[in-house]
N, C-alpha and C positions, 0 to 999 in steps of 0.2 A: 574550453570549456562549453557543454550543452545549452542551449536556448529554453526561455522555459517555453511549454507549449500549450494549448489548450485543447480540450477534446470534451465535445457536451456528453454529457451521460444519458446514455441511451435510453432510462427509465425515467426521466425530468427534461424536457423542453428548458426549463429554466437552470439549470444547472450543469457548470462545469469542472471536469477535474483538469488540476493543474500538474503537469509531470515536467522534471527537470531529466531530461531523457529520457530511461526506463523508469523514473523514479515517480510514483505517485506522491504529491509533495502537500498537495493541496486541495482546495472546493472553493469556487464562487458560486451561488447560487442566490435565488430569491426567499427570505427568511418566511416560513409558513406561520399563521396566525396572530402573526403583529399588528397593531394599530396600524390605521391609514395614517396619522403623522409621526411615526417613528422610519427612520432609515429601510428599505424596503430588502436592500440586499445585506447579504455576509459572506464574510470570507473566513477561510482558516488557512494557518500555513503551519505546516509541520510533516512529519512521516516519523515510522517505528525505525529503530530503536529511539532516537535523541527525544521523542516526543514522550516517554515514557521515563526519562528522567528531567522532567519537567519544560523543556524547551517545545513552546508550542505558543504560537500567537493568534489571534483571531481579533478581527471586528468587523464593524457594520459602514455600511456606507449609504447614500440616496440613491444613486444610480449605479450602473453594472460599469460605464466607464472608471467611474471614482473607487470603486471595488476593486477592479483590477490594478490602477496605481497604487492604490494602500496595499494590495498584497504585493505586488514587486517591489515596493519600497522594504516591505517585511521578510522579503527571503533576500534583498541584499544584505541585509541587518543578519540571519540568520545561517545563509550557506558558510559563511565566514568559521563559525560555530559546530558545524558538519566534517567529520574526517571521513575519508574512504572508506575504512572500517564502518561505519556509520551507514552508507550506502553498501555496502557489501552484506551484511546483517539484513538489510531490507531484502536484496535478491535472493539470501538463500530462504527464508521467512516465506517471503512469495511461492520458491519452490517446494518448497515443504509441504505448505498448503495446498497447492497443485497436485503434487501429488500424492498426496492425501484422498482430496475430494476425488481424483479420478480413480483410487483405488477402490472405495466405495461405491463409484458408478460402475466399475468392471465387476461388483461382487466382492472383492478379493479382501479378507482376513488383515488383518493389521497384526504385526508378532505380540504385540499386547494382547490383544484377544486368542490366542491359543497358550495352553496349561506349560508347554515348552520353551514359549518366546520367540518361535519359527513361525515362517511363513512365505509365499512364493511373490514376489510383485507380479502385476501385471506386464511386465516386459518378460516373465519367466523365470528368474533369478532368483534364487531363495537368498532370501534376509534373515534377519535376527534382530533383537529388540537394540541391542548396543552396535550393529552396522547400519540401521535405518538411515542417520542421517547423511553418512559419507556415500551409501548409495544413492541416494538419491541428488547429493551435489555430482556425485561423477557421472550418475548416468540418464538425471532428468534434468539438470539444471543448463538453460541456455547458456551458454558463452558468451 
């Protein structure tokens, strides 16, 4: 079973993304715009797709150490409710999103942007609307 790891978010010095293996499962960060007499740190625990089924936990803490401990406790309760299919769907969505942005970055048209529903992937393969997901998973999803 993978351990939880934290990676500092490059755009904010006071923000860490929490990963379970290769899956981003939460965030711990200083809360912006809160009064000085309330908890400074906030955390959230959850990832797509379980979060879209109402499974999401969050909280606040006075210190980073307390936020981290609270997050880890919440994760221990959250993880048993997740299936391997949840993690696989996260990976598939991540692959689809990365592929879409790469297509746009290379100036390629999506099959949905052509009248016949066909296009060519940045890798050179012909694609159509019905086969996009299968192409992305087979050719562009890291194993």
